[in-house]
N, C-alpha and C positions, 0 to 999 in steps of 0.2 A: 131661782126667785121665789120669792113667797110673799103670793098675796100683791096688794097696790097690781097698778098700773100694768110695773115687768110682769108682774103672773099670769096678766089678763093675753096680755101681745105672747108671752108665749104659749100659752091655751090656745090662744086663733091659731098658732104658728103651726102646729102640731094637727089642728085642725084639717088646714088648706092641704099641709101634708099627706096627710091621711085621704083626702075627697082625689086630689087631684092621682096618688098611690095607685087609689081603686079605681078611676075611669080609666089612667094609661095603662093597667092589668086588662080591663074587660077589652081595651083597645086592642092590645096588643098578642092577647088570646084569640079575638077575632080575626085578626090580619096572619093570625098563626108565626107570630113571631112568640114561638112559648119562652126564649131563656129573658126575651125580655117579660112580658108577661108575669115568670117567677120573679124577676129582681123588683117590679114591680109591686106582687104582694110580699114579698119582703120587705119591704120599705111601706106596705102600709098596716102590717105586724108593728114592724115597728113604732110606728106612730101611735097604734090603739093602746101600746104597753104606756109610751109617753102620757100619753092621753092620761092613763088609766093613773098613774104614776103622781102627773099633777093635781089628778082632781083627789086622790089620799090626800096630799100634803093641802089639799084647802078646806079637805074635810076636819082633821085633824084639830085638835085641842091646841091653844097658844100656851107653850110651858115658860 
């Protein structure tokens, strides 16, 4: 999805995934659940990549 309302919803969804993943990683790490903390960290990294990808698409000139 590019531009318009669909692109904005996609971006918000990736940001929500990022925030929940980072907080989950910190919580699980603090509780000693290292495996779950690692899974949440991986999810946070994936969402950061997706955020960067959608941001690049938003900044790219239309052809």
